[in-house]
N, C-alpha and C positions, 0 to 999 in steps of 0.2 A: 380490360373490362372490369376486373375485380377492384382495381384502384378507384374507378368511378363509383363503385358501390360504397367504398369507404367514405368518400367525400359526400355521397348522397345520404349515407347514414348520419353523418355529422350534421349536415344541413337540416335533415328531418328532425334530429334531436333538438337543434336550436329552435326550430319552428314550433315543435310540439311542447317542449319543456324548457323554455328560455331561462326561467329563474333557476331551475336545477342545473343547467349547463353553466350559467354564470357562477352559481354557488360552488360547483366543482372546481372551476378555474380559480376563483378567489381563494378557496381553501388551499389549493396547491401553492398559490403565490404567497399567501400568509405563511405557509410552512417553510418555503425557501427563505423568506425575509427573516422569520423567527430564528431559524438555524444560524444564519449569518450573524444576526444581532446578538444572540445569546453567546455564540462562540467568541465573537470579538470582545464582548464585555467581560466574559470570564478571563480571557487572555489579558485584558487590560488590568484586571484586578489581581492577576497572578503575582506573587511576591518575586521581585527581581533579585538576582544574586548581588551581594555586596561587591561593589566595584572598587578595588583597592588601587587602581591605576591612577597615576598623576595625570594632570592635563597634558603634559608632554607625551606620556605613554599612550594617550588617546589621540595623538596626532599622527597623521599619515605623512611619512617622509619618503619621497621617491628620488632615488639617485639615478639619473639618466645617463651618466657618462661612465667610462671605465678608467682605471688607473694603470693601463697596460704599459704606457710609455714612462711614467714617472713613479718613482718608488713611493709607497705609502707606508704608514705606520711609523715606528721609531727610526731614529737616524741610523743610517748604515753608511759608513765612510766610503765604501766601495760602490755604492749605488749613485746614479746621477741625481743632481738636484736641479730644480727649476730656478733660474736666476734672472734678475733684471739688473743691468749694469748702467751706471750713470757717471758722468764726469763730475768729480767732487768740486772742482773749481767753478765750472760754469753751470752745473746742474743739468747738462744736456743728456738726453737718452742715447745710449750706445748699443745696447743688445738686450734681447729677450729670448730665452730658450734654455736648453739643457747646458750644464757646465762641463760636459764631456766632448764638446765639439771643437774642431780646429779653430773656428772663428772666435770662440770664447777664449781659447788658449792664447791667441795673439793679443786680444784686448787685455787679458788678465796680467800681462807683463808690465802694464803701465801702473805705476804706484799711485797715480792720481785718480783712480776709479773708485766708485762706491758700488758695492754689490749687495743687493737685497735678495736673499735666498729663501726658498720655500720648499717644503717637503710634501709629497703626495698630491701635487696638483693633478686635477682630472684632465685626461686627454680630450681637449675640446673637439677634436675631429670625430669622436664617437658620440657626441651630443647632438640632439636634434635642434633645429631652429624653431623659433616660436610659432611660425606658421604651420609647422608640422604637428604641433600638439595643441593648438588653440581650440579646435572643436572638441578634442578629447577632454581637455580641462573644463570646458564649458558644460559638457555632459555630466561630468563628475559633480560640479558645483550645483547643477540643476537637481540632481538626485539628492545631494546633501540637504538642499532646502534650508529650513530653519535650524538644522543641525550644524550648519557651518558658522563658525565664529569669525575667523580670519585666516590668512595664509599669505604666502609669498612664493615667487619663483626667483631663483638665483642663476646667474650665468655671466656671459661675456658679451660685450658689444664690439669686441675686435678679436683677432686671432693671435694677438701678442700678449694677451692678458693685461694690457695696460688700462683697459676700461672694463670694470665689472659693474654689475647692477643687481638691485633687489627691487622687484615689482610686487606691490602689495594689493591684496584684494580682500573683500569681506562685505558686511552689510554697510549700507550708506551711513547709518548712525555711527558704526565703529570707525569707518574711514574718516568721517567728518570730525570725530573727536581726536583722531591721531594726526590727520594731515589736512587741517582746514584750509591751508594755503593752496591745495590742489583742487578742492571741490568747486565745481561749476566752471572749471577752466580746462582747456584742452592742451595736452602735451606739455605739462610742467614737470620739471625735475629739480631735485636737490643735488648739489654737487659736493662731494668730499674730496678735496685735492691735496696735493703735497705742498708743504711750506718750504721744502728743500730742493726738490727735483722738478725739472720741467716735464711733468706728466701732461697728458692731454687735458686741455681746458683749464690749466693752472692759472691763467690770467683772467678767467671769466669773473664777472660780477653779477649781482642780482639784476634781472631784467634783460640780460643779454640773450640773443638768439643763437643757438648752436645747432649744427646738423650732426646727428649721430646715426650711422647706418643710412637709411633712406628717409629719415624723419627729422623735421626741424622742431626743436624744443625751446621753451622759454625757461630760463634759469630763475627759480623762485627763491633759492637760498644757496649760499656758498659757505662751506666750512673748511678750514685749513687744519691739516693734521700736524701735531707737534712732532719733534724729532723722535721722541720715545715711541710714538705710534706709527712711524713712517713705514709704508709698505711699497712705495714707489708706484702706486696706481691711482687712478681716479675711480671713485665709487659713485654710481648714480642711484638715487632713490626715486621711484616714480610709481604711479598707479598701473595696475595690470592693463587697463584699457589704453594706456599710452605706449605700450611696448612695441618696438619696431619688429616687423615680421621676420627680419633676418637676424635678430639677436639670438645668441646661442644659449640654450637652457641646459644647466647641469643638474638642477635639483628643484623639487617642488615640495613645499610644506603646507599641509592643510590642518588647521586647528579646529576642533569641534567645540560646541558649547558644553557647559558643565552638566546640563540636563539631557544631553543626547542619550537616546536609548540604545540598547544592544541591537534591536531590530534595525534602527537607522544605521548603525555602524556596519552591520552585515551588508545592507543594501549598498552603502557607499563603497565598502571593500570589494564587493562583487563587481561594481561598475568600474572601479579602478583597475581591477585585474582584467576585465574585459577590454578596456580602452588601451591599457598599457602592457598587455600580455604578461610576460614573465618577470616584470620588474618587482623586486622586493618592496612591499608597501610599508615596511618598517613599523607595523602596528603590533603591539603586544596583545596576545589573545586574551579575551575576558575569561573570568573564572567559569568553570562548568556550571550548568544549572543545578540548583540544589534539588533534593528529593521532593520537597514540598511543591516546587514549581512543576516538576515532571508529573506529579499527582494531579495538579490543577489542569495541566494540558490534557491528561488522560480523561479528566472529567468533561472536557469540551466534547470529545468524541462520544462519550456515553450519553450526555444530555442531547446532543444532536441526533443520535440514533433513536432515542426515546421520542423526541418530537416528530421525527420523520415517521416512525412506526405507528404512533397513535393516529396521526392525521391520515396516513395512507390506509390504515385499516378501516377508518370511517368512510373514506372515499371508495374503497373496494366494496363496501356494503351498498353504497349508492349505485355502483355499476352492476352489482348483482340484481338490484331492483330494475335497472334499465334493461338488462338483458332478458329478464323475465317477461318484460313487456314486448319482446321481439320474437316470441315463439312462432308466430305466423310466418315471419320473415325466415326464421331458421327452417321451418317446415318446407317453405318454397325452395330454399337453397338445396335441401335434402332431396326433394322430389325432382329437381333439375339436375341432380347428379353431382352436386358439389361435394368434394371430399371433406373429411373432418379437419385435415390440415389447412385446406383453403379457407374454411369457415373460421378456424382459429386465427389464421393470419389476418383476415378481414377485421375482426374485432380487436385483435392485439395491436395492429397498426393504428386503428382508430384511437385506442388508449394512448399509444406512444405519441401521436400528434398532439393530444391535449397536454401530455406531460411536457413535451418540448416547448410548446407555446407558454405554458405556465412558468417553466424554468427561465425562459428568456425575459418574460415580464417581471418575474421576481428579481432577477439579476439587475435589470435596468432600474427598477424602483429602488433597490437597495443601494446600488453603486452611485447613482446620480442624484438621489433624493435624500437618503438617510445617512450615508457614510459621513459626509462632511458635518452634518448636524450633530450626530452622536460623538464625533471626534472632538467637538468643542468641550464636551463634558468628560470624555475619556481620551486624553492626548495620545495614548499609545494605540488607540483603537484601529486607526487606518493602517498602521504598520503591520498588523497581523495578516492583512489580506493581500495575497499574491495569487498568481495563476494557479499554483499548486493547491491552495486552499479552495478556490472557486471550483476547480475541476474535481477535487475530492468530494465536495458537497454534491455537485451535479452527478458524479458517478454513483455515490451512495444512494442518492434519491432515485435516480433512474433505475439502478439495479434492483434495489429493494422494492420499489414501486411496481416495476414490470413483473417481478417474481410473484408478488401478491396478486396482481391483476390476472396474470396467466393462470394461477391456481383457481381463480374464480371463474375464468372463461372455460376452462377444460370441462368441468362437469356439464355445462350447458351444451357445448357442441358435441359431446359424446352421446347425447341422447338420440334415439332413433325418432323417426317421424311419428311412429305410433306412440312412443313415450311422451313426446311433446304434445300430441293431441289429447292424450289422457289427462295430462297435467293442466 
């Protein structure tokens, strides 16, 4: 029953004092929008710490595989090496794997073999396939937005390490400048093959169609390695959009633009940690905020509290006036046996409803109408706002406002019927 009285009071208020009601709502909306705008602009003008990191140190490098099977680091004569074995006369491929196996021992007795040895190869069986990380990487790039410059993923197209690949991504402008031969075409690859050994696709030429994994590609360019560069593998270069779902991924590198902000870096870092759990992101931490920046940040809270306080004090005086016009209603409640707590609750919830409505309107107006406009003038503006900031402002506004309003309501509801009649 008393809830109906609350809504009846509000409707009666709107009918009898429509301009005053609108003024109260607009005042609160302006307060919310003003606090957000001032806070964001102060943060945008806050001096940023000098960033001494190089472009590479501001890149995210994710190593997705482990080196449990193959030794990493410096050469150790007693540790196994990863080797590929070829017939030196014919160039035929003979073996791929560790050099401590019985199969390799038999082959190694032949003097006509060529051995290509590597140290610290990643155990491909511990690496995910592209289809396992595709959505995760898409989410990271989406959050990076204009802070993303370019990047690539590396890995293997087979389980013998005979075919490795690098898949590139970035802005259309960046990719068009670096790989114009791929743009506007589907499933194109550049091949880097051996000039000495019969590695996969070593006979391919430009324009050939080849099937790698479950995907058919068009060869856009072929490069032959010299004897000094020989690795005994085929290297594929392609766009990220052309990667086969079953390709194995061992690392991801994400390069950021030179003007990326620390706020953007933090958002990207948090997204990577969320999507890829415990993987080391390989990012050097930025320098701590200087004292001046911390002082500016504290100023945000001070200015916000001042704005909230001034506007709420004015609104509270308006509510005092409104309540003073309801003395007859209060007397009727008192004569009908309503308790002081019940009368306080009726008016307090009425105030709470107007606050909630004003906060929602203020948030929608700011977030969907003003945020993008102001961000054009202040590029760092939008990165200041997150759920924590919004909830902090709402919490401060609601808490401070309801405290002031409650203090204004208490003296009115404490009066007896006789005191109300006399006044």
